N, C-alpha and C positions, 0 to 999 in steps of 0.2 A: 771273820778274817778275810781280807781281800787277797785273792789268788792272782799271781802274775798273768795268767791267761785272761783275766777279766779286764785288764787295762793295757794301754799302750803308751809308750813314752812320747811326750810332746815337748819337753824342754828341761831346763835346769834353773835353779834359783841362783841369782847373782848376789851382788853385795846389797846390804841394807840401804834404804833411801830415807834420809831424815832420821828423826829420833822417836817417831811414833809407831814403829813396827812395820813400815812398808818395806817390801823387798822388790828387787828388780827380777822379773821373770823373763828369761830368754827362751823363746818358744819357736818351734818349727811348724806348729799346727795350732790354729786359733779356734779349735773345737769348743773351748770353754765359752767363747763369745757367740758362736753360731747357734749353740744349743741352749744358751742361757743357763749354764750349769751353776749350781750353788756351791760346788766344792771342787777341789783338785786333790789328787792323791800324791803324796810325797813319800819317797823312799828315805826313811829315817833309820839309820843304823840297820839296814837290811829288812825293815818292816814297812809294809805299805800302809800309810796312815792318811785318812781323809782330813783335809783342812778346809773348813768353810770360809768362803770369801765374804768380807764385808763390802769391799768395792775393789775395782780395778780401773785403770785408765791406760790407754795405749800411748807409748812414747814413739814407736815406729812400727813398721810391718813385722818386726821380729822381737820387740821388747814391750813389756807392759809393767807398770807399777801395781803391785797387788798388796792389799791390806787384808790379812787373815784374821778371823775372829780369835780373840784371846792372845794375839801376838801384839803387844802394846808398847814394847820398848825396843831400842836399837839392839840391846843385848840379846833379847829373845829372837829378834830377826836374824842376828848374826849366827845363831845356832842352826839356821836353815840354809845357810850359804853352801852352795854346791850340791844340795839335795836334788836328785833327779825328780822330775815332775811327770806324772802320768794322768791319763784321762780314762774314765770308765768306758769300755767298749759298748755297753748297752745304751749309753746316752748318745754316743756317736752314731750308732746304727739306727737311731730313730729317724734320721733324715738321710735316706739313701742317696738323694741327689747331691748332697754336699759331703759325701764320704771322701776322706782324704787317703792318700797313699799310706800314710803312717798307720791308719786304722786297720789295714789288711795284713800288717806284719803278724806272723803267727798263723796265717791261713795256710791250708794245704792245697797244693796244685794237683789236680787230677787231669790226666790226659784223656780227652774224649775219644781219641783214636783207638785206645786199647783198654780204657777204664783203669789204668794203673795210677797209683799215687806217685808223683815225681818227687815230692819233698815239701818242705815248709819254707814259706817266704820269710827271709831274715832281714831283708832290706829292699828298698826300691831305689834304683839308680836313675836319677833325673838329670844327670850331668851331660848326657848326650841328647841328640835330637830325638832318638827313639827311647822311650822310657823302658827300663828293663826290671823284671823281677829278679832279685838275687835269691836263689833257692838252695837250701841245704838238703841234699839227697839223703836217703836212708843209709847209703853206703859211706857217708861222710864227705862227699864231694860237694863243691859249690858250682852251680850252673847259672847262666844268665838266660832268661827267657823273655822275649819281647812282650810287653804289657799292652799290646795293641787291642783296641776294641773289637776288631774283626776276628781276633783269635779267642777272645773270652766269650764263652757261651752262657755261663751262669755263675752268679756269686751267691752262695748260701751263707747268710750271716749267722744263722742259728748253728749250723754245722761247721762254720768257719772253713769253707772250701771254695775253691775257684775251679770250675770246670772249663777247660779250654782246649783248643786244638794246638798241641805242641808241634811246631814245624819239624819235619823229618830231618834227622841229623843234628839237631841243635844240642841234644844231650851228649853227643860225642865230641863236641868242640872243647 
């Protein structure tokens, strides 16, 4: 069984394309192409299920047409519409140089100033000039922490932690 902490969300299945089972994949992370993955994981009725890809081709920087094994008709493809698409963390972590922001969602932030765990990364905000970690604290609050290379000291992919220098006063904002 695939556990939620073993994957991260990369997109959603859109409408079927044609009559031979292809679907439109709207993605925010092209990890499946960079790592030459053989499968993607779909959330089907709350269960994470691997779907092996026969082939895919890009339509744009954010969409691809995907043909999954054993999905051979438009009707079968229609059953996958709106399924969330996930990627295995262990495959993404194989190439540390190409690790995307989406891959670190779920990592714990540890403040190197006092060795305290601040919380868990729930999102990464790239809408501003400075990228920010959106962190859910253990107290239930949400804080924004700059994702600056100068502040990040270590990323441990096995332990799923990010050790960093959290700027003074940032947690009180």
